[in-house]
C-alpha positions in Angstrom: 148.5 194.2 94.0 147.6 191.4 91.7 146.7 188.2 93.6 148.9 185.2 92.6 147.5 181.7 92.7 149.6 178.5 92.4 147.7 175.4 91.1 149.6 172.2 91.6 148.8 169.5 89.2 147.3 172.4 87.2 147.9 170.8 83.8 145.4 167.9 84.5 141.8 168.0 83.6 140.6 169.0 87.1 143.4 171.4 87.8 143.1 173.1 84.4 139.2 173.4 85.0 140.0 175.2 88.4 142.4 177.4 86.4 139.8 178.3 83.8 137.2 179.1 86.5 139.7 181.5 88.2 140.7 183.2 85.0 136.9 183.7 84.2 135.9 185.1 87.6 139.1 186.9 89.0 141.8 188.8 87.8 144.5 186.7 89.5 147.8 185.8 87.9 147.7 181.9 87.9 150.6 179.4 87.8 149.8 175.8 86.9 152.4 173.1 87.5 153.2 169.7 86.0 156.1 167.6 85.3 155.5 167.6 81.4 156.7 171.0 79.8 155.2 170.3 76.5 151.8 169.4 77.7 151.8 172.1 80.5 152.7 175.1 78.1 150.0 173.9 75.7 147.4 173.8 78.5 148.6 177.3 79.9 148.3 178.8 76.3 144.8 177.5 75.9 143.7 179.2 79.1 144.8 182.7 78.2 147.3 185.4 79.3 146.4 185.1 83.1 147.8 181.7 83.1 151.6 180.5 83.0 153.2 177.2 83.6 155.9 176.0 86.0 157.6 172.7 85.6 157.5 171.3 89.1 157.7 167.8 90.8 156.2 167.8 94.3 159.3 165.9 95.3 161.3 169.1 94.6 160.8 170.5 98.0 163.1 173.5 97.7 161.4 174.6 94.3 158.0 173.8 95.9 158.7 176.0 98.9 159.8 178.8 96.6 156.7 178.6 94.4 154.4 178.6 97.6 156.3 181.6 99.1 155.6 183.6 95.8 151.8 183.0 96.0 148.7 184.2 97.8 146.8 181.0 97.5 147.8 177.3 96.8 145.4 175.0 95.3 146.4 171.2 95.6 145.0 169.3 92.6 147.8 166.6 92.3 146.0 163.4 93.0 145.2 160.7 93.7 145.3 161.7 97.3 145.3 158.1 98.8 149.0 158.2 99.3 149.7 161.9 99.3 151.7 163.4 102.3 150.9 166.8 103.7 154.1 168.5 102.7 152.2 171.1 100.5 149.9 171.9 103.5 152.8 172.2 106.0 154.7 174.6 103.8 151.6 176.7 103.3 151.2 176.9 107.1 154.9 177.8 107.4 154.7 180.4 104.7 151.3 181.9 105.9 149.6 181.0 102.6 146.0 180.1 102.4 145.4 176.5 101.0 142.7 174.6 99.2 142.6 171.2 97.7 140.5 168.7 95.8 141.4 165.7 98.0 138.7 162.9 98.0 140.0 160.2 100.4 139.9 159.9 104.1 143.4 158.9 104.6 144.5 162.3 103.2 141.8 164.1 104.9 142.7 162.6 108.4 146.3 163.7 108.1 145.3 167.3 107.0 143.0 167.8 109.9 145.8 167.1 112.3 147.2 170.5 111.3 144.3 172.4 112.7 146.1 174.1 115.6 149.2 175.0 113.4 146.9 176.5 110.7 144.9 178.6 113.4 148.2 179.7 115.0 149.5 180.7 111.4 146.3 182.6 110.7 145.8 180.6 107.3 142.4 179.2 106.0 142.9 175.8 104.8 139.8 174.1 103.1 139.9 170.5 102.0 137.7 168.3 100.0 136.6 171.0 97.4 135.4 170.2 94.1 132.3 168.5 93.0 132.1 165.5 95.2 133.3 166.2 97.6 132.8 169.9 97.5 129.8 171.3 96.1 128.0 168.1 97.3 129.1 169.0 101.0 127.5 172.5 100.7 124.3 171.0 99.3 124.2 168.8 102.4 124.6 171.9 104.8 121.9 173.7 102.9 119.6 170.7 103.5 120.7 170.3 107.2 119.7 173.9 107.7 116.1 173.4 106.7 115.6 170.8 109.7 115.5 171.4 113.4 117.5 168.2 114.0 119.0 166.4 111.3 119.4 162.6 111.8 120.4 161.0 108.5 122.4 162.1 105.4 122.3 160.0 102.2 124.6 161.3 99.2 124.6 159.7 95.7 126.9 160.6 93.1 126.6 159.5 89.5 129.2 160.1 86.6 128.8 159.5 83.1 131.8 157.9 81.3 135.2 159.5 82.1 133.6 162.7 83.6 135.8 164.6 81.2 138.6 163.9 83.7 141.8 162.1 83.1 143.2 158.8 84.1 143.9 159.9 87.6 140.2 159.9 88.3 140.1 156.2 87.2 142.9 155.4 89.7 141.0 157.1 92.4 137.9 154.8 91.6 140.0 151.7 91.8 142.0 152.6 94.8 138.8 153.2 96.5 137.9 149.4 96.0 141.1 148.1 97.9 139.8 147.9 101.6 136.6 148.1 103.6 136.0 151.2 105.6 134.1 152.5 108.6 130.8 154.5 108.2 128.4 155.7 110.8 125.2 153.8 110.6 122.4 154.2 113.2 124.8 155.7 115.7 127.4 153.1 115.4 130.7 153.0 113.3 130.4 149.8 111.1 132.7 148.3 108.4 131.3 148.6 105.0 132.4 146.8 101.9 133.4 149.1 98.9 130.9 148.7 96.0 128.3 146.9 98.0 124.5 147.3 98.6 123.5 148.7 95.3 120.4 151.1 95.5 118.4 152.6 92.6 118.3 156.4 93.1 116.0 158.9 91.2 118.3 161.5 89.8 117.1 164.5 87.6 116.9 163.9 83.9 118.5 162.6 81.8 119.7 160.1 84.4 116.5 159.2 86.1 116.7 155.9 88.0 120.3 154.8 88.2 122.3 152.3 90.5 124.7 153.6 93.2 127.0 151.6 95.6 128.9 152.2 98.9 131.9 154.3 98.3 134.7 155.4 100.6 134.6 159.2 100.8 135.7 161.7 103.4 132.2 163.0 104.0 131.4 159.7 105.6 133.4 160.7 108.6 133.7 164.6 108.3 129.8 165.2 108.5 129.3 163.4 111.7 131.8 166.0 113.3 130.2 168.9 111.5 126.7 167.9 112.2 126.7 166.1 115.7 123.2 165.2 115.8 123.4 163.0 112.6 123.4 159.3 113.2 123.7 157.9 109.7 126.0 159.1 106.8 125.8 157.2 103.6 127.9 158.0 100.6 127.2 156.0 97.2 128.7 156.3 93.7 127.7 154.9 90.5 128.6 155.1 86.7 126.9 155.5 83.3 126.6 153.3 81.4 125.4 150.8 84.1 127.7 147.9 82.8 130.6 150.0 84.3 128.9 149.5 87.7 128.9 145.7 87.2 132.6 145.6 86.0 133.6 147.7 89.1 131.5 145.4 91.3 133.4 142.4 89.9 136.8 144.2 90.6 135.7 144.9 94.2 134.2 141.5 95.1 135.7 138.8 92.7 139.2 139.8 91.9 141.7 138.6 94.4 142.3 141.3 97.4 146.1 140.9 97.0 146.0 141.7 93.3 143.8 144.7 93.7 146.2 146.2 96.2 149.0 146.1 93.8 149.8 149.3 92.0 150.5 147.8 88.7 146.9 146.3 88.7 145.5 149.6 89.5 147.4 151.2 86.7 146.3 148.5 84.3 142.7 148.8 85.1 142.7 152.6 85.1 144.2 152.7 81.7 141.8 150.1 80.2 138.8 152.0 81.8 140.0 155.3 80.4 140.4 153.8 77.1 136.8 152.3 77.1 135.3 155.8 78.3 136.8 157.3 75.0 134.3 155.2 73.2 131.3 155.4 75.4 131.7 159.1 76.1 130.3 159.7 72.6 126.9 158.4 73.7 126.9 158.6 77.5 128.3 162.2 77.8 130.8 163.1 80.7 128.2 164.7 83.0 127.6 164.3 86.8 124.6 164.4 89.0 124.7 164.8 92.8 121.7 164.0 95.3 121.7 165.0 98.8 118.9 163.6 100.9 118.7 164.6 104.7 116.2 163.1 107.1 115.4 164.6 110.5 112.9 166.5 112.5 110.9 169.5 111.6 108.4 171.1 113.9 108.4 167.7 115.9 107.7 165.4 112.8 110.0 163.4 110.7 110.8 165.3 107.5 113.0 164.6 104.5 114.7 167.5 102.5 116.3 166.7 99.2 118.6 168.7 96.7 119.8 167.8 93.4 122.3 168.9 90.8 123.3 167.9 87.3 126.2 169.3 85.1 127.2 168.3 81.7 130.9 168.1 82.5 132.1 166.6 85.8 135.6 168.2 85.5 134.3 171.6 84.8 131.8 171.1 87.7 134.6 170.4 90.0 136.6 173.5 88.7 133.4 175.5 89.6 133.5 174.1 93.1 137.1 174.9 93.9 137.3 178.0 91.9 134.3 179.5 93.6 135.9 179.1 97.1 139.4 180.5 95.7 137.4 183.3 94.5 135.8 184.0 98.0 139.3 183.7 99.8 140.9 186.1 97.3 138.1 188.7 97.8 138.3 188.4 101.5 134.7 187.1 101.8 135.6 183.9 103.4 138.2 183.5 106.2 138.3 180.9 108.9 141.9 180.2 110.1 142.3 176.3 110.5 141.9 173.2 108.4 138.3 172.1 107.7 136.2 170.4 105.1 134.1 172.7 103.0 130.7 172.0 104.6 132.1 173.4 107.9 133.5 176.6 106.4 131.3 177.8 103.6 128.1 179.7 104.6 125.1 178.7 102.6 124.4 182.3 101.3 127.9 182.4 99.8 127.5 179.0 98.2 124.2 180.0 96.6 125.7 183.2 95.2 128.8 181.3 93.8 126.6 178.7 92.2 124.4 181.3 90.6 127.3 183.3 89.3 128.3 180.1 87.3 125.0 179.0 86.1 124.8 175.9 88.4 121.2 175.2 89.3 120.4 173.2 92.5 116.8 172.0 92.8 115.2 171.5 96.3 112.1 169.7 97.3 110.5 168.2 100.5 109.8 164.6 100.4 107.0 162.7 102.1 109.5 159.9 102.7 113.0 158.8 101.8 112.8 157.8 98.1 115.7 155.3 97.8 115.3 151.6 97.5 117.5 148.5 97.6 118.6 146.6 94.4 121.3 144.4 96.1 123.6 142.4 93.9 
């Protein structure tokens, strides 16, 4: 029988990239959803005969339940996830349907993890935080951790050029991440961190080279200490290309009034203005992504640092590869772990390497003599 995959929010840039990856690597019948029939049908037509469109609003619970019941796998791409409820996950558990999402905020991740026991009882595999970051980046960390006898510190750095090839939703996610301080594990203690603070210069692969990154609230900050209990520090930092976007974002985080940044109309205004700006700068910055995972720990009794890096010319496509590869493994029966878990807890490194190789994504690795990051605080 033909597998049936439902991609919620599938007409967007990330969702359609997931659909394209699945159409390329599987024989599944794919249904993408959205609220605009004209755009949705145009996107589905561009993706080929395997893909069809279903007009669906997530608030239409009965219609959502019917669509999920007719699927073997549901992929939730309808962000931003900062305010999303867990209705989709709950219905998947009720219907016994496997679940993936591209969620990227701890508020949603925390709510989803609360359904661990229900998912185990239902026998469904629910993997959250797939995509590029979080997603592929998490598996890069796992691969680094496995090289050490005792991992102690994880430093993740993300860099996106222009819009990253994504839509305005990704801009909303960025500005929503500036609203409030968050907790991070530093030297074994949970500490409050200000978003977009403590700029560091990170050496990414060409063409990015040395670029600035800042503290950013990501779910990895609190899922990785659970997955890797010996780790005492987890740092997640993000930056943009061109660099002047970093300074504008820093101003939004530190100079704009907090009450203003917590208004939805302000988030919407900043998101649309920023996306319009990237329409211009994409022409010379590109829309690529760079990820750097650096893990410090003990190896043969001595301190050691293992680093992995990745670059891709299109951030949205890379995200599609991350989620699509896990979906493929689920459909082929190669990956099964009932429960709700982030990708670094579920995906074995050997399967991760195979999936990336099949998609032409190269991940470089290197042992370092010492951590290579240095502060450039503003």
